[in-house]
C-alpha positions as CSV (number, residue, x, y, z in Angstrom):
1,M,47.7,126.2,19.6
2,S,49.9,124.1,17.3
3,P,49.1,120.5,16.8
4,A,52.1,119.4,18.8
5,K,51.1,121.6,21.7
6,G,47.5,120.3,21.4
7,A,48.7,116.7,21.5
8,Q,50.7,117.5,24.7
9,W,47.7,119.1,26.3
10,R,45.5,116.1,25.5
11,R,48.2,113.7,26.9
12,D,48.4,115.7,30.1
13,R,44.6,115.9,30.5
14,R,44.3,112.1,30.0
15,A,47.0,111.5,32.5
16,A,45.2,113.7,35.0
17,L,41.9,111.8,34.3
18,R,43.6,108.4,34.8
19,A,45.1,109.5,38.1
20,H,42.1,111.4,39.6
21,H,38.9,110.2,38.0
22,P,36.2,109.2,40.6
23,D,35.3,106.0,38.7
24,L,38.9,104.9,39.1
25,G,39.1,105.6,42.9
26,G,40.0,109.3,42.7
27,D,38.2,112.4,44.1
28,A,36.1,114.8,42.1
29,D,37.6,117.9,43.7
30,S,41.2,116.7,43.1
31,L,40.2,115.9,39.4
32,R,38.9,119.5,39.0
33,A,42.0,120.9,40.5
34,A,44.3,118.7,38.4
35,L,42.4,119.6,35.1
36,A,42.5,123.3,36.1
37,E,46.3,123.0,36.6
38,V,46.8,121.3,33.2
39,D,44.7,124.0,31.5
40,R,46.6,126.8,33.3
41,R,50.0,125.3,32.3
42,H,49.0,125.1,28.6
43,T,47.2,128.4,28.3
44,P,49.5,131.1,26.9
45,A,49.9,134.3,28.9
46,P,48.0,137.2,27.5
47,A,50.1,139.8,25.6
48,P,50.7,143.0,27.6
49,R,48.7,145.9,26.4
50,S,50.7,148.7,25.0
51,R,50.4,152.3,26.2
52,R,49.7,153.4,22.6
53,R,46.7,151.1,22.3
54,R,45.3,152.4,25.6
55,A,45.8,156.0,24.5
56,R,44.0,155.4,21.2
57,R,41.1,153.9,23.1
58,L,40.9,156.9,25.4
59,V,41.0,159.4,22.5
60,R,38.2,157.5,20.7
61,A,36.1,157.6,23.8
62,L,36.7,161.3,24.4
63,R,36.0,162.3,20.8
64,G,32.4,161.2,21.2
65,R,32.0,163.6,24.2
66,L,33.4,166.7,22.5
67,P,30.9,169.5,21.6
68,R,29.6,169.3,18.1
69,G,31.6,172.1,16.4
70,W,35.1,171.2,17.8
71,P,37.7,169.9,15.5
72,G,38.2,166.2,16.1
73,A,34.7,165.7,17.4
74,R,33.6,163.8,14.2
75,R,30.2,165.4,14.6
76,Y,30.0,168.5,12.4
77,L,26.5,168.0,11.0
78,D,23.0,168.1,12.5
79,L,21.0,165.3,11.0
């Protein structure tokens, strides 16, 4: 998070605290909901996973299950 975005996040959280804090006449449940909303707005969406990355993971997982002598098994030796 860049400093400018971090400063905006802090400003939004402080505004939510001022508006909903129980010590200032607010409700604890509404405070939690307001803070969760601020965090949700300022959290970047996760990057979509590519098919290539998923395929690589699958190949790595399957290589460990291949019989010992097969090419690509990465297990040619008996230790």
